[in-house]
Structure formats: C-alpha cells, structure tokens
C-alpha positions in Angstrom: -34.6 -20.8 0.1 -34.4 -18.0 -2.4 -31.4 -15.8 -1.9 -32.0 -12.4 -0.4 -29.7 -9.4 -0.3 -29.9 -5.7 0.7 -29.9 -3.3 -2.1 -30.3 0.5 -2.5 -29.6 3.1 -5.2 -26.2 3.6 -3.4 -25.2 0.0 -4.4 -26.2 0.9 -8.0 -23.7 3.7 -7.9 -21.1 1.4 -6.4 -21.8 -1.2 -9.0 -21.1 1.2 -11.9 -17.8 2.3 -10.2 -16.8 -1.2 -9.5 -17.6 -2.4 -13.0 -15.4 0.3 -14.5 -12.6 -0.6 -12.2 -12.7 -4.3 -13.2 -13.2 -3.4 -16.9 -10.0 -1.3 -16.8 -8.0 -4.6 -16.1 -8.4 -5.5 -19.8 -6.5 -2.4 -21.1 -3.9 -2.3 -18.3 -0.4 -2.6 -19.8 0.9 -4.7 -16.9 -1.8 -7.2 -16.0 0.0 -8.5 -12.8 0.1 -4.9 -11.4 -3.7 -4.6 -12.1 -4.3 -8.0 -10.4 -2.3 -6.8 -7.4 -4.5 -3.8 -7.1 -7.8 -5.7 -7.5 -6.6 -8.2 -4.9 -6.5 -5.5 -2.3 -9.4 -3.3 -3.5 -12.1 -5.9 -4.1 -12.0 -7.4 -0.5 -12.6 -3.9 0.9 -15.6 -3.4 -1.3 -16.8 -6.9 -0.4 -16.7 -6.0 3.3 -18.7 -2.8 2.6 -21.4 -5.0 1.0 -21.3 -7.5 3.9 -21.8 -4.8 6.5 -24.7 -3.5 4.4 -26.4 -6.9 4.6 -26.7 -6.7 8.4 -27.5 -3.2 9.6 -28.9 -4.4 12.9 -28.0 -2.3 15.9 -26.4 -5.0 18.0 -24.1 -6.2 15.2 -23.0 -2.6 14.4 -22.3 -1.8 18.0 -20.2 -4.9 18.5 -18.1 -4.2 15.4 -17.5 -0.6 16.5 -16.5 -1.7 20.0 -14.0 -4.1 18.5 -12.7 -1.3 16.3 -12.3 1.0 19.2 -10.4 -1.6 21.2 -8.1 -2.2 18.3 -7.5 1.5 17.9 -6.6 2.0 21.5 -4.1 -0.9 21.4 -2.5 0.5 18.3 -2.3 4.0 19.9 -0.5 2.6 22.9 1.8 0.7 20.6 2.5 4.0 18.8 3.5 5.6 22.1 5.8 2.7 22.8 7.5 3.4 19.4 8.0 7.0 20.5 9.7 5.6 23.7 12.0 3.6 21.5 10.4 0.2 22.1 9.7 -1.2 18.6 10.3 -4.2 16.4 8.7 -3.2 13.1 11.0 -1.4 10.6 9.9 2.1 9.4 9.2 2.2 5.6 10.4 5.8 5.3 13.7 5.3 7.2 15.7 8.4 6.1 15.2 11.3 8.4 12.0 10.0 9.9 13.1 8.1 13.0 11.1 10.4 15.3 7.8 9.7 13.5 5.5 6.9 14.8 3.4 4.6 12.6 2.2 1.7 14.8 1.7 -1.3 12.6 0.9 0.6 9.4 4.5 1.0 8.1 4.0 4.7 7.3 3.2 7.7 9.6 0.7 9.2 7.1 -1.3 6.0 6.9 -1.4 5.7 10.7 -2.6 9.3 10.9 -5.5 8.5 8.5 -6.5 5.5 10.7 -6.5 7.8 13.8 -8.8 10.2 12.0 -11.3 7.4 11.2 -11.1 6.1 14.8 -11.6 9.7 16.2 -14.9 9.9 14.2 -16.1 6.6 15.8 -15.8 8.2 19.2 -18.9 10.3 18.5 -21.0 7.3 17.5 -23.4 6.0 20.3 -22.9 2.3 20.9 -26.0 1.7 22.9 -29.3 3.1 24.1 -27.6 4.6 27.2 -24.6 6.9 27.4 -23.2 6.6 31.0 -20.7 9.0 32.4 -17.9 6.4 32.6 -18.3 5.7 28.9 -18.0 9.4 28.1 -14.8 9.5 30.2 -13.4 6.6 28.3 -14.2 8.2 25.0 -12.5 11.5 26.0 -9.4 9.6 27.2 -9.3 7.6 23.9 -9.7 10.9 22.0 -6.7 12.5 23.8 -4.7 9.3 23.2 -5.4 9.5 19.4 -4.5 13.2 19.3 -1.2 12.5 21.1 -0.4 9.8 18.5 -1.4 12.2 15.7 1.1 14.7 17.0 3.9 12.1 17.1 3.1 11.1 13.5 4.1 14.6 12.4 1.6 14.3 9.6 0.8 17.7 8.2 -2.0 16.3 6.0 -3.3 14.4 9.1 -3.6 17.6 11.1 -5.3 19.4 8.2 -7.8 16.5 7.9 -8.4 16.5 11.7 -9.3 20.2 11.6 -11.7 19.7 8.7 -13.3 16.7 10.3 -13.7 18.4 13.7 -15.3 21.4 12.1 -17.7 19.1 10.2 -18.7 17.3 13.5 -19.3 20.6 15.3 -21.4 21.9 12.4 -23.6 18.8 12.4 -24.0 18.9 16.2 -24.3 22.6 16.7 -27.9 22.2 18.0 -27.1 19.1 20.1 -24.3 20.3 22.3 -24.8 22.5 25.3 -23.1 25.9 25.4 -20.5 24.7 28.0 -19.5 21.7 25.8 -19.4 23.9 22.7 -16.8 26.2 24.3 -14.9 23.3 25.7 -14.8 21.5 22.3 -13.8 24.8 20.6 -11.0 25.3 23.0 -9.8 21.7 22.5 -9.9 22.2 18.8 -7.9 25.4 19.0 -5.3 23.6 21.2 -5.0 20.8 18.7 -4.7 23.1 15.8 -2.1 25.2 17.7 0.0 22.1 18.4 -0.4 21.1 14.7 0.6 24.5 13.5 3.7 24.5 15.8 4.6 21.1 14.5 4.1 22.2 10.9 6.4 25.1 11.4 9.1 22.9 12.8 8.8 20.4 9.9 7.9 23.0 7.2 11.3 22.5 5.5 10.8 18.7 5.4 11.5 18.0 1.7 8.6 17.3 -0.6 8.3 17.2 -4.3 4.5 17.0 -4.5 3.9 19.9 -6.9 6.3 18.6 -9.5 4.9 15.1 -9.0 1.4 16.4 -9.6 2.6 18.2 -12.8 3.9 14.9 -14.1 0.6 13.2 -13.1 -1.4 15.7 -15.0 0.7 15.0 -18.1 0.0 11.3 -17.6 -3.8 12.0 -17.4 -3.7 14.0 -20.6 -2.0 11.1 -22.4 -5.1 8.9 -21.8 -7.8 11.2 -20.5 -11.0 9.2 -20.9 -10.4 5.5 -20.1 -7.1 6.0 -18.2 -4.1 3.7 -18.1 -5.8 0.9 -16.2 -6.0 0.0 -12.5 -2.8 -0.2 -10.6 -0.7 1.2 -13.5 0.6 4.5 -12.1 3.8 3.3 -10.5 4.9 1.1 -13.5 4.2 3.7 -16.1 4.9 7.1 -14.5 8.6 7.3 -15.1 8.5 8.8 -18.7 6.3 11.6 -17.4 8.7 12.6 -14.5 10.9 15.6 -15.2 14.6 14.8 -15.3 15.3 17.1 -12.4 12.6 15.4 -10.2 14.0 11.9 -11.3 17.5 12.9 -10.2 16.3 14.2 -6.8 14.2 11.1 -6.2 17.0 8.7 -7.2 17.4 7.7 -3.6 13.8 7.9 -2.6 11.9 5.8 -5.2 9.1 5.2 -2.8 7.9 8.8 -3.1 6.9 8.4 -6.8 5.1 5.1 -6.3 1.8 7.0 -6.1 0.6 10.5 -7.0 0.1 11.7 -3.4 -3.4 12.7 -4.5 -6.3 10.3 -4.7 -8.2 12.4 -7.2 -5.3 12.7 -9.6 -4.3 9.0 -9.3 -7.9 7.9 -9.9 -8.0 10.0 -13.0 -4.7 8.5 -14.2 -5.7 4.9 -13.7 -9.5 5.0 -14.4 -9.7 8.1 -16.6 -12.2 10.9 -16.3 -15.0 8.4 -16.7 -13.8 6.3 -13.7 -13.1 9.5 -11.7 -16.7 10.7 -12.3 -18.1 7.3 -11.2 -16.1 7.4 -8.0 -17.0 11.0 -7.2 -20.7 10.1 -7.9 -20.6 7.3 -5.4 -19.0 9.3 -2.6 -20.9 12.5 -3.2 -24.2 10.5 -3.2 -23.3 9.0 0.2 -22.1 12.2 1.9 -25.0 14.2 0.3 -27.5 11.8 1.6 -25.9 12.2 5.0 -26.6 15.9 4.9 -30.2 15.4 3.8 -30.8 12.7 6.4 -29.5 14.9 9.1 -31.8 17.8 8.2 -34.9 15.6 7.7 -34.6 12.9 10.4 -36.7 13.4 13.6 -34.2 12.5 16.3 -35.3 13.6 19.8 -32.5 11.7 21.5 -29.8 12.9 19.0 -28.7 9.3 18.4 -28.9 9.5 14.6 -27.4 12.9 14.5 -24.4 11.9 16.5 -23.8 8.8 14.3 -24.1 10.8 11.1 -21.8 13.5 12.5 -19.1 11.2 13.6 -18.9 9.0 10.6 -19.2 11.8 8.1 -16.6 13.9 9.9 -14.2 10.9 9.8 -14.7 10.3 6.1 -14.3 14.0 5.3 -11.1 14.1 7.4 -9.6 11.1 5.5 -10.7 12.6 2.2 -8.7 15.8 3.0 -5.6 13.8 3.8 -6.0 12.0 0.5 -5.5 15.2 -1.4 -1.9 15.1 -0.2 -1.3 11.4 0.2 -2.6 7.9 -0.7 -4.4 6.1 2.0 -7.8 5.0 0.7 -7.2 2.2 -1.7 -4.0 0.1 -1.3 -2.9 0.8 2.3 -4.0 -0.9 5.4 -6.4 1.9 6.3 -8.5 1.3 3.2 -10.4 -1.5 4.9 -11.4 0.8 7.7 -12.5 3.6 5.3 -14.9 1.3 3.5 -16.2 -0.1 6.8 -16.9 3.5 8.0 -18.7 4.1 4.7 -20.8 1.0 5.2 -21.8 2.1 8.8 -22.8 5.5 7.5 -24.7 4.0 4.6 -26.7 1.9 7.0 -27.9 5.0 8.7 -28.6 7.3 5.7 -29.4 4.7 2.9 -31.6 2.0 4.5 -31.5 -0.8 2.0 -34.5 -2.8 0.7 -34.5 -6.5 0.8 -34.5 -8.0 -2.7 -35.3 -11.6 -3.3 -33.6 -13.3 -6.2 -34.8 -16.2 -8.2 -32.9 -19.5 -8.2 -31.3 -19.0 -11.6 -30.2 -15.4 -11.1 -28.8 -16.4 -7.7 -26.9 -19.3 -9.2 -25.5 -17.1 -11.9 -24.4 -14.5 -9.4 -22.8 -17.2 -7.3 -20.9 -18.6 -10.3 -19.8 -15.2 -11.3 -18.4 -14.4 -7.9 -16.8 -17.9 -7.6 -15.1 -17.5 -11.0 -13.9 -14.1 -10.1 -12.4 -15.5 -6.8 -10.8 -18.4 -8.8 -9.2 -15.9 -11.2 -7.8 -13.8 -8.4 -6.5 -16.9 -6.7 -4.8 -18.0 -9.9 -3.1 -14.6 -10.3 -2.0 -14.5 -6.7 -0.6 -18.0 -7.1 1.5 -16.8 -10.0 3.1 -14.1 -7.8 3.6 -16.6 -4.9 5.2 -19.2 -7.3 7.6 -16.5 -8.5 8.8 -16.0 -4.9 9.1 -19.7 -4.2 10.5 -21.1 -7.5 12.4 -18.2 -9.0 15.5 -17.9 -6.8 18.1 -16.1 -8.9 21.0 -17.0 -6.6 20.3 -20.7 -7.1 19.4 -20.7 -10.8 23.0 -21.4 -11.8 23.1 -24.4 -9.4 20.5 -26.3 -11.2 21.7 -29.6 -12.7 21.4 -30.3 -16.4 21.2 -33.6 -18.2 24.9 -33.5 -19.1 27.4 -35.4 -17.0 28.9 -32.6 -14.9 32.0 -34.5 -14.0 32.8 -35.2 -17.6 32.0 -31.6 -18.6 34.4 -30.4 -15.9 37.2 -32.6 -17.3 36.5 -31.2 -20.8 36.6 -27.6 -19.6 39.9 -28.1 -17.7 41.4 -29.5 -20.9 40.3 -26.4 -22.9 41.7 -24.1 -20.2 45.0 -26.0 -20.4 45.1 -25.4 -24.2 43.8 -21.8 -24.0 44.7 -20.4 -20.6 43.8 -16.8 -21.6 40.2 -17.5 -22.6 38.1 -16.1 -19.8 34.9 -17.8 -21.1 36.2 -21.2 -20.2 36.8 -20.1 -16.5 33.1 -18.9 -16.5 31.9 -22.3 -17.6 34.2 -24.0 -15.1 32.8 -21.8 -12.3 29.2 -22.7 -13.2 30.0 -26.5 -13.3 32.0 -26.3 -10.0 29.0 -24.5 -8.3 26.6 -27.2 -9.5 28.9 -29.9 -8.2 28.9 -28.1 -4.8 32.5 -27.0 -5.0 31.9 -23.4 -4.0 35.5 -22.5 -3.2 36.7 -23.8 -6.6 33.8 -22.0 -8.3 34.8 -18.8 -6.5 38.4 -19.1 -7.7 37.2 -19.8 -11.3 35.1 -16.6 -11.4 37.9 -14.6 -9.8 40.3 -15.9 -12.4 37.8 -14.9 -15.1 37.7 -11.4 -13.7 41.5 -11.2 -13.8 41.4 -12.0 -17.6 38.2 -9.9 -18.3 37.5 -7.3 -15.6 34.3 -6.2 -17.5 32.5 -9.5 -17.2 29.2 -8.6 -15.6 28.2 -12.3 -15.5 31.3 -13.2 -13.4 30.4 -10.5 -10.9 26.8 -11.7 -10.8 27.8 -15.3 -10.1 30.5 -14.4 -7.7 27.9 -12.4 -5.7 25.7 -15.5 -5.7 28.5 -17.6 -4.3 29.2 -15.1 -1.5 25.4 -14.9 -0.7 24.8 -18.7 -0.7 27.8 -19.3 1.5 27.3 -16.4 3.9 25.4 -18.2 6.6 24.9 -14.9 8.4 28.4 -13.6 7.7 28.0 -9.8 7.3 31.3 -9.6 5.5 30.1 -11.9 2.8 26.8 -10.1 2.5 28.8 -6.9 1.9 31.0 -8.7 -0.8 27.8 -10.0 -2.5 26.3 -6.5 -2.6 29.5 -5.0 -4.1 29.6 -7.8 -6.7 25.9 -7.2 -7.7 26.5 -3.4 -7.8 29.5 -3.9 -10.1 27.4 -6.3 -12.2 24.6 -3.9 -12.9 27.1 -1.1 -13.4 28.6 -3.1 -16.3 25.2 -4.4 -17.5 22.5 -1.9 -16.6 19.8 -4.0 -18.4 20.4 -7.1 -16.3 17.0 -8.0 -14.6 18.7 -10.7 -12.6 21.4 -8.3 -11.3 18.9 -5.7 -10.2 16.7 -8.3 -8.5 19.7 -9.8 -6.7 20.8 -6.4 -5.5 17.2 -5.6 -4.4 17.1 -8.8 -2.3 20.3 -7.8 -0.6 18.9 -4.3 0.3 15.5 -5.9 1.3 17.2 -8.3 3.8 19.1 -5.3 5.3 15.9 -3.2 5.6 17.2 -0.6 3.2 13.8 -0.5 1.6 14.3 2.6 -0.6 17.3 1.2 -2.3 15.5 -2.2 -2.7 12.5 -0.4 -4.3 14.8 1.4 -6.7 16.4 -1.8 -7.9 12.9 -3.4 -8.3 11.8 -0.4 -10.3 14.8 -0.8 -12.6 14.0 -4.5 -13.1 10.4 -3.6 -14.0 11.5 -0.9 -16.4 13.4 -3.5 -18.3 10.7 -6.3 -17.9 7.4 -4.8 -16.8 5.8 -8.3 -16.6 8.4 -9.8 -14.3 6.5 -11.7 -11.6 9.4 -11.9 -9.2 9.9 -8.1 -9.3 6.2 -7.5 -8.8 6.0 -9.9 -5.9 9.1 -8.3 -4.2 7.6 -4.9 -4.7 4.4 -6.0 -2.9 6.6 -7.0 0.1 8.5 -3.7 0.1 5.6 -1.3 -0.1 3.4 -0.8 3.0 
C-alpha cells in the first residue's frame, strides 16, 4: 500500500516551527541540554500528529473520556494531599506545604492541567447529552475548582477567569437565560475565592520582574536565531543581577526558566522561532473563531467543542505568561492533545497519498531521528549508571596494591610529616576494602594539612559508602563534601557528591544549586545534566 497521512495548512505551519526548533540544536552551546529538551518536546508534537491522523468521532470521544477519568482521579488525589495523605515529595518545599500538586510535582503545573481538564467538560462526548452526564460534569467541574483553590496558583486563577470568559463568549447564543445567570454567578464566586486567596498570598515572594529583565538582556545578546533549544537555564546566570543572584542563592529552581513562555521562546529560538510559534498558535485559534462564526450547527455540538477546547488553551496560555507549563512539564502532553482535538474540528485535514520512495525517505528520516535521540538518551543514562563519584577512587589499577601499600608505608616511616603519602595510603586502603584504615589515613592527612580538599572529598566518600542507612554518617559525609567545595569551589566531583546527598534527603533546591555549580564549571557534564533531569519536575 502507498502510505497515506492527514495534512492541512496547519501542519505546514507546525513543520516550519518544528524545523526551526530542530535546527537550533546545531548552534546550542550545550548539546546535551538541547537533546534533553528535544526528548520531551518531540513526543508531544508526535502525539499531536497522531491524533490528527484519526479524527473519527468515536476515537476522539474515547480519548476524552479516558482523560476525564484520569483528571478526576488526580483531583481526588490532590484532595488527599490537602488532608495530609501523600507519598510524593513537593518540589517547592520551602513555605509551600499547604499547596497541592497531585502527581505533577509543582502546584502551578497541576493548576494548568486543571484548566485544560475544565475545558474538556464543555465538549460533547456523544450524540446525546443526558441529565446524569450533565450532573457528573458539574460535579467534576466543582472538584477541579476546589483543587485549583488548594493549589494557590495566582496565575491559575487568572487563566481560569480568562478561559471562562472565552467559553461564555463563544456560547452566548447557545445557553438559556437561566443558565447564563447561573454560570455568571458561579464565575463570580470562583473569582471571589481566587481574589481572597490572592490577597492572602500576595506577599508570597516572587522575583519575576527582575528575572524578566535579565531574560530581555539575554534575548538582546542573540536576538534573531536565539541561544538554541533548552539553553536558558545553563546560560542565564551571567545575565542575572547580583542582587537577584544573592536572593535566589537558596532557591535555584526559580531561575531554571523565565516564568514566561513568550520570553523563553525568544531566548532559545530567537525572534524568528518566536514568530513561527506565534504563527502556528494564532492560526489555530484564529481558525477556531472563523469556524465558530461560519459553521451551521443547529445542535450546538461543534460550538460547544470549539468553545471548550479554545477556552482551555487560552487559559493555559494566560498562565504561561507567568510560568512555564507548555513545553517541558508533564502538562505539555495534554496541551498538545487539546490542540489536536481542536484542530480536528476547525482544520479538517486532507488525505495525501505518498509515493513509495518519498514514504521510505520519510520513514528513514524518522527512524534516524529516533536512533539519534536514543543514542543521546543512552549517554545520559550511562552517566548515571557508570559514573559513580563515590566509587571512582575504589577502582583497581594494574599495579599490585599490596606492594604499593608496603612502599607507601615505608615512605611514611621515612617522611612522617608528608601529608601526600597519607592521601595515597588512604586511596590504596580503600581499594583493598580496608575502609577503617582508609578513614584513619585521610584523617591523619587532615591533621597535617587541614586545607586538603581531596582528603575531605574522599573522607566523605568513605562515610557515604559505609553508611548503610546510618543518618549520622550521612551527616558526616555532607559536612565533608561541604568543606571540600569550600576549599576547592571548582571541584565538579565535590559539587556532584554534595548534590547527591541533598537529592537523597529530598532537599531538592540545595541539590539543584550544587548541580548548577557543577554545570557552571563543566557545562557538558553528562552526570550533572542527568541528575538535573531527575530533580526538576
């Protein structure tokens, strides 16, 4: 068979945007960071294209029902978090214990998912719309609103208001007068709750304005082509004001993104890439408006679908003016799926048959792209598996360790004040499995040379490798690593060891700070990049 696929002018717009994103990989200063981004972004676009290939009514309804079931489960889980029943650590731990986040790791990301799910509630899932189904939808809507309140997301409430207004505007001729007043009253209640919550949390610290100022400077440094995809977090530090850097010293996670999708796209893809992204989304949303005006829809089915999906995307778009939910976070997948559902309504694709050779070429192109991505992902995974800093100094060499130990002991006997010989002895004892003797050797080295960062580093390794769950030894290991990086701030190994300690104890902000320090010294360090992926939500 000749391959066949669905295609429309919208896919042409997406192709231009996607092509520029992939092209930016080649001028990205840190290629592994670019690969990490592409590894998350491309599957989302791929699912968009897959949904576009099968716009049948039954398939769409089945997917939306699955989505709604998942959303309800996550909403109940969010309420269980509010009740104190939880087992997933919160990413933003400091001062945010009262905010819920379900399985998304961050309250603002969960709020964006709730906005998308609220839009789905307006979409008809069948030819009939029985009363019991309406009741379930209203109940799910109230459940989502309650979760949104508990996320305490100011941007989420602002997005909810914008999306709700958009839905009412689209459906102003489809809703009876009684329902209009009821919905307006519900909207005012929600906004009132949101305003009360915002006033209570208004003093919650934020440095967004100063962060945006630094982001604008970064844009002006490379305005046309940008810095390359996934490069913001690893290149932003020089553009951060000293005052902001000092205040964010204990909250490195805040400066991992620009807290504004438009600005961050301009940083990474330049004004050209930003223009292509805006062109795609404006084309989709603009066609929604035109389709709503032109489509004969006596039952209101198309109008309700356009209103719900458009309102959801607008709501998430508003939140992304203050946060970063559409590309790398878990909600990105749902945003692209929503866009595909909307595109199937307003941009019906044509079926294009391909010749055998073009089809084979396209298949080989996709296969090679997948192989390249798999290779890069394997590099990051190999870094986690093979590069264990705590065990590096335990690896055997080709030299007879027992003979080497005898030689070092002879040198120590002749030169007892030479701290370097004790360092070598500690390394050899560790490789021989004599951890207590190794610890004593490093402690003796520190008596002779209190400023030996390597001794503190290896002593921390000894404590960590022999801890076996002993919290006291974990604490000693952390103190040794802290002292090591204090004496040698440019030690990548020291910062990564300290980051691992923080990561194990769920102190994610401190762990991220140490990883960032390691990447500042060695931006291409695969171990640091892989650990950073595990830390960020």
